[in-house]
C-alpha angles and dihedrals in degrees: 000000000000123000094305123173107253115219136188122196115221108205127008110228126118093305093047092054092048091049090050092053093048094046093051089053093052120089097204099051135073126200109222093184152283120285118203141172089220123081102284093221089067094057116099111195128206090237114052094216097056112111122223124210134181113256090247091065093059098092089054088068095055113118096357128122117219 
């Protein structure tokens, strides 16, 4: 990928689902994942390839290229 803007969504309610759809349709953005307080295994995202992480994992992504 080019120098895409990497984005993480915090929370997965109505706004989170809308943001996921918008990011997936944008060529210069990359969705890293959804971060939630809930059990990540219970979250069903709109796009099947979207990764879901617990909010506690968010800091481990800071400064890392994936």
